[in-house]
C-alpha positions in Angstrom: 43.5 18.2 42.1 47.6 18.1 41.3 50.1 17.6 38.9 51.5 14.1 37.7 54.6 14.8 36.1 56.9 17.1 35.8 59.2 18.9 38.0 56.4 20.4 39.4 55.3 17.1 39.8 52.8 15.9 42.8 51.9 19.5 44.2 48.2 19.5 45.1 46.5 23.4 42.9 44.7 25.2 44.7 41.1 24.3 42.9 37.5 26.7 43.0 34.5 26.5 45.5 31.1 26.4 44.0 30.4 24.3 40.7 31.4 27.5 37.8 34.9 25.2 37.5 34.7 21.8 36.5 38.9 21.1 36.4 39.4 18.2 33.9 40.2 14.3 35.7 43.2 12.9 36.5 42.1 10.2 34.8 41.7 12.2 31.7 44.4 14.5 32.2 46.2 11.8 32.6 45.5 10.4 29.0 45.8 14.0 27.5 49.5 14.2 27.9 50.3 10.9 27.1 49.0 11.8 24.0 50.8 14.5 23.3 54.1 14.4 25.7 56.9 14.5 22.0 55.1 18.2 21.8 56.0 18.9 24.8 59.3 20.2 25.5 60.0 23.4 25.1 56.4 24.4 23.3 54.4 27.7 23.9 50.7 26.9 25.3 47.7 28.6 25.1 45.7 27.5 27.8 42.0 29.4 26.6 39.3 29.0 29.3 41.7 28.5 32.2 39.8 28.3 35.3 41.8 26.7 37.5 45.0 26.7 34.9 45.5 22.7 35.6 46.7 22.1 32.5 49.1 24.4 30.9 50.5 24.8 34.8 50.8 19.9 33.9 52.4 21.8 30.2 54.9 23.3 31.8 55.6 21.6 34.2 56.9 18.8 31.6 59.3 20.3 29.7 56.7 23.5 27.7 58.7 27.0 28.2 55.8 29.4 28.3 52.1 29.2 29.1 48.9 31.4 28.6 46.1 31.5 31.1 43.5 33.1 29.3 40.2 33.5 31.8 36.8 36.0 31.4 36.2 34.9 34.8 38.2 37.4 37.6 38.7 34.5 40.6 39.6 31.8 38.2 42.0 34.1 37.6 43.7 35.1 40.6 43.8 30.9 41.5 45.4 30.3 38.5 48.2 32.8 39.2 48.3 31.0 43.2 48.7 28.3 40.8 51.0 29.4 39.0 53.9 31.2 42.1 52.7 27.9 44.0 54.2 25.9 41.2 56.5 28.4 41.4 55.9 29.2 37.4 55.3 33.1 37.3 58.2 33.2 35.3 57.0 31.3 32.9 53.5 31.7 32.8 50.8 34.6 32.0 47.5 35.4 33.0 44.7 37.4 31.1 42.0 38.2 32.0 39.6 38.2 28.9 36.5 36.3 26.7 37.4 33.9 24.7 37.2 35.7 21.9 38.3 39.3 22.4 41.2 37.6 23.1 41.2 35.0 20.1 40.9 38.1 18.0 43.1 40.2 19.9 45.9 37.5 19.1 49.1 37.6 17.4 51.1 35.4 19.2 51.4 31.5 17.7 51.3 29.1 20.2 52.2 24.9 19.2 49.4 23.6 21.9 46.0 24.6 22.5 43.9 23.6 26.0 40.0 24.4 24.7 38.2 23.1 27.8 34.7 25.6 27.3 31.6 25.2 30.3 30.6 22.2 27.9 26.7 24.1 28.0 27.6 25.9 25.9 28.9 26.5 22.0 32.1 28.2 22.7 33.9 25.3 21.8 32.9 25.0 17.9 33.5 29.2 17.8 36.8 29.2 19.1 38.0 26.0 16.6 36.3 28.2 14.5 38.5 31.2 14.7 41.7 29.5 15.0 41.4 28.1 12.1 40.5 32.0 10.7 43.3 33.4 12.1 45.4 31.1 12.0 47.9 31.4 15.5 48.3 27.8 15.4 51.5 26.4 14.4 52.0 24.6 11.3 52.4 20.7 13.1 50.7 22.1 16.8 47.8 20.6 18.5 44.6 21.8 19.8 43.1 19.4 22.3 39.5 19.9 23.3 37.5 18.5 26.0 33.4 18.1 25.9 30.9 15.1 26.9 30.1 12.1 25.0 27.2 12.9 22.6 28.3 16.1 21.5 29.0 16.8 17.5 31.3 18.8 16.6 31.1 20.0 12.9 33.5 18.7 9.9 34.8 21.7 8.9 38.3 22.1 10.0 39.0 18.5 8.3 41.0 20.5 5.4 42.6 22.5 8.6 43.4 19.8 10.9 44.1 16.0 11.5 41.7 14.0 13.8 42.3 12.2 16.3 38.8 11.2 19.5 39.9 9.3 22.9 36.7 8.2 24.4 36.9 7.8 28.7 34.0 7.0 30.4 30.7 10.6 29.4 34.2 12.8 28.3 35.9 13.4 25.2 39.6 14.1 23.9 39.9 15.4 20.0 43.2 16.7 19.4 43.5 18.4 16.1 46.8 18.6 15.0 47.1 21.6 12.0 47.6 20.3 9.3 51.2 21.5 7.5 
């Protein structure tokens, strides 16, 4: 796993042992960042379910001003801290150990881009989207980038809050929600 572009281009990131973390493939990551590249300069980013931190790190490498990384597992937070240090982005990042719902319910920050790539087999994605719409932490015109398996269907309940566009890459689906002004 590596940083694809920007100031940390080519840097290899540390990866976890075992199967508890499913990093986004380079192909899907490249596609995602090609879609959102004009939204990155100066953006404040939330990498919820951070895992290795690769999405938030890629965003900062490409010009985001700051990233908040949240994961409930201490091993994942330790890995994100290692990767943030390795890329030299310590002054542009905060790593927090927290359950996603607890973090969101107590969050007082606003973000321009939110990455949601939770464990596929859970309902964390649906729950995160619901909470985010309730607490309004996304800036006007901001983006939520979600990743989930082909076959999973997201509720249409968010259509009043977001414009969305879906992209398919093999067995992976990216849906980008843009907050309606």
